[in-house]
N, C-alpha and C positions, 0 to 999 in steps of 0.2 A: 379636678381643675376648677377653680373658683374665679369667675370673672367679676369685675367690679360692678355691683348692682346700680341701677338707675333709681334714685330715691327722690321723687317729687310727689308731694301729697296730692295736689289737685292742679288742674290747669286753670286758666282765667275764667272759664265757664263754670268752675266749681265741680267738675266731674270727679266722681269717686276714684280713689287710687286703686288701680288694678295691680295685683301682685302675681308675677309669673314665676313658677318653679319649673325650670327646664333641665331635664336629664339629657345632657348632650351625648351620653353614651348609649341612649336608646336607639333602636334600629333605624327608625325613620328619621330621627333627629340628626343622625350622622350626616345626612344630606340636606337637611332643612334648616339647620341652626342659623346660617347666614341670613336666610329670609326672615326668621323670627327676630334676629337682632336688628335688621333694617326696619321692621315694623315698630319695634320698641324705640328706636332712635327717632322715628317720625311722630311718636306720641308721648308727650311729656308727662301724662298722668299714669305712668307705669313704673313699677319696681321689678326689675328682672334679676332673678337669682339663678345662676347657671352652675351646674355641678355634674360630676361624673360618679361620685360615691354617695349612695343613698344615706349613708351614715351622717352626712352633713345636712340633711333635710331639716332636722330640728333647729339647727343654727339659722337656716334661711327663714323658717317660720317665725322664730323669735324676732328676727329683724323686721319681718313684715308686720307682726303684731305691734311692735314699737313704732313703726312708721304710720300705722293707721290704715292698713289695707282693708278694704271693704268687699273686694271680690277677688277670690283666689283662683288662679289658673294653674292647673297641673298639666305640664307638657311632657308626657312620657308614656310608657306602657303600663299595663295592668299592675305590674310589680311596683312601679313608682307610685301609682295611685294608692295601692295598699299600704306602702310605707308611709305615705303622707297622711292618710286617714288615721292610721294607727298612732302617729305622732300627735296629731291634733287632739285625739281623744285621751291618750295616755299622758302626754306632757302638758296639755292645756295651755298652749302659748297665747291663745285668744280668750278674752273674757267671754265673748260670744263668737263661736266659729262663723266665719263669713260664708256666703254662698260660694260654691265651687263649680268652676267650668273645667271640663276635661278636653284636652286636645289629643288626637290620636298619634302619639309620637313613638309607639312601640311596634311590635310585630303583630300581635293578635288584636289588641285594642277592643276587646269585648265590651268593657265598661263604656268607653267613649262612644262606640256605635250604638249601644243601648240608650245613650243620652242624645242621640241624633247627630253625632259628629261623624259624617260620612265622607268628608273631604280631607285634604291634607291639613297639617297643623297651621300653616300660614293662612290658608283660606278661612279656616274656622276661627282663627284669632281675629282676622279682619271682620268677620261676621259678628263676633262678640263685641268688638269695638263699636260697630254700627248699632247694635242693640242697646249698648250703654248710652251712646250719644242721642239716640232717638227716644230714650226714656222707656223702652219696651222690655228692658231686662227683667223687671219684677214679674211680669206676666209669664216669663219662661222658667221661673224658679219652682222646683218640685222637691218634696221631701222624700228621701230614699232611705230605707232601712239597710243596715249593715249586718254582716255575719261576724261575730266575735269568735275567734278560734283560740280556745284556751287549751294548751297542750300539757299544762301542769309540769312544765320543764324548767321552771324558774325564770322564764322570759315573760314580758308583758303580753297581754292578750293582743293578738293580731286581728286587724279589722279589714274585711274585704267584702266582695259581693258574689263570688263564685267558689264553691268548694266541690272537690271531686275526689273519687277514689276508684280503685279497681281499673276498669278499662280507660277511664279518663287519664289516669297517670300514664298508662302504657301508650295512650294516644299522644300525649305530650312528648314522651321520650321518642316515639317513632317520628313525630313531626320534626323534632330537632335534628334527627339524623338524616331524614329523607326529604323534608320539605324546605326547611330554612337553609340548609347547607347547599342545596341544589338550585336555589334561586327560583323555585316554583312560586307563582303568584299566591299571595296569602289566602285569598278566599277560595281559590281552586284547591290549594293545599289542605285547607280545613275540610272541604267537601270530601277530598280523597281520604283523609285521616278518619273522618266520621264513618264513611262508607266501609272502610277497612275494618273498623272496630265492630260495627253492627253486623255486617255480613259474615265476618270471620267467626263471631260468636254464634250466629244463627244457623250456619250451614256447615259447621264442622262436627264430625262424629267423635272427634277426640276432645279431651278436656281442654277448654280454651285457655291459652296462656294469659287471657285477660281476667280470668276468674280470681276473685279475692281469696285470701285465707279466711278461715272461719271468723265471722264477725257478728256483733250484736248491736243493733241500733235501737235506742230507747228515746221516745218522744215525750217531752214534758214529764219525765219520771213515771210514765204510765204505759202507753202502747209500745210494743217492741216487735222488731223483726230480727230473726237470727238465721244464720246459715252462711252459705257462700254466695257472692254476688258478682254479676258481670258489670253492673252499673250502679254507682252511688253518686247522686248529684244533690247538692243543696245550694240554693241561690236566692238572692233578692232582686235579681235582674228581671225585666219583663220579657226578655227574649235572649237566646243564646246565639252561638255561631250560626251563620247562614239563616237566621230568622227562626230557629227551632224554639218551641215552647213545650218541652217535655215535663210539665208539672201541672198539678191540679190545685184546687182551692179547698179541698176537704180539710176540716180542722180549724183551729184558731191560732194564729200567729203570723209572724212576718217571714219565717224561714220556710222556703218551698222545697220539699223533698221529693225526689223521684228515685226509686230503686227497682232494679230488675234482678231477681235471683238467677243463679247460674243454671245453665242448661239450654241447649239449642232450641228445644221445643218452646220454652218460655220466651226466648228471644224472638223466635219467628212469630209467635202470636202477638208479642208486643210490637214488633215491626209492622205487622199487618194493621194492628189497631192504630198505630201512629199514621200510617199512610192513608187510612180511611177516616181520620179525624175522630177516632174513638179512644185515643190513648188515655185520657183522663176519666173516661166514663166506662170503659170496658171492664168486665169482671173477669180478670185473668189471675189465676192463682200464681203468685210469684212476681206480679207487677203491682207496685204500690205508690200512690202519690198522696202526699199529706202536707199540711202546714202545721207549724208549732213554734213556740218561742224559745224552746231549748231542746237540743238533741245531744245525746251522749253516744259516742261510737267507740266500741271496743274492737280494735283490729290492729294487728302488727304491721300492716302494709304501709307503704309510702302514701302520702296524701298531697293534695295541692290546694292552695288558696290563691286564686287569681294568677295561676300559672307558675307560682313559686312552689317548689317541692319541699316537703318536710317528712321526717320519719319519727313517728311517736315513740316515746320511751317504752321499753318492754313492759307489758302487763299494766300499762297506765292508760285508761280510756281518755279520750279527748272530749271536750264539750264545745258545742256550737251554740252561741248565744245571740238572741235577737233583741237585745235591749238598748241598742244605740242607733241613731239615724243622723244624717247630715242633709243640708240643703244643697241642691245641685241645679245647674242651668241645663235645661233641655232645649237644644237648638231647634 
């Protein structure tokens, strides 16, 4: 569904044109869109492009580039953000990509929360407008690296900020069936899902259903880890759900890797290290944290990038690339 966008380049004070991409089908936006529209109607220096199909994002970005948008607002969930970033990099609608502000319009909103958006989309939009009007917006802009996911499947590289496999995928599927459908508050649901993943793998004598198939992870065409894993995480975020920071700084690169090999004893030792603040420093065989600019993962299992699930082509490794970044507003 496409609503007529508001196209006014600047107001009388010469304020920059703010372009808003709103996914009205996102979970939070289903209840919040009327508030967003009211704010847009009260502020003439805005261009609002509302959609339900992410396939139309490229059209919206093209219109915004032609209108001269200098601050892009993504109002949607992590999947909407991923689709928008991918379109900006692959289609190049802007000669120079504008700074991006993210409103928490989805279910998980991991990227938005990492950028300081801890209130509803309408409140964060009003805060953003105040930052622009007060001239303080430039001080809030930060450069953030992205993860380029190349599946070698004939599709363009997808760009996001959180990649997961093994238990992460199973956790997403479990949350969809037990958290989102039952109306459990999001943060509580995330805590329950994470606890279930960790404790299920750490204290079960049976082979955990969270264990990956045989996999091989190669970093910058050099160091590699192989075997089966309970946890595979790669991210460029500074923190994950409920404030977790399960990654270290060893190595050189923008992609932060954390892997835990399968086995309840390894998971128990990793859990203890995390709870005592030694996760990134503990010498635990089977727990590895690294950074790199490129990672190649050979594994047939489903994977996720920012909550969207994908299945690799059989016998075709995927590449994770850390060669792009964009500018974001940190609230």
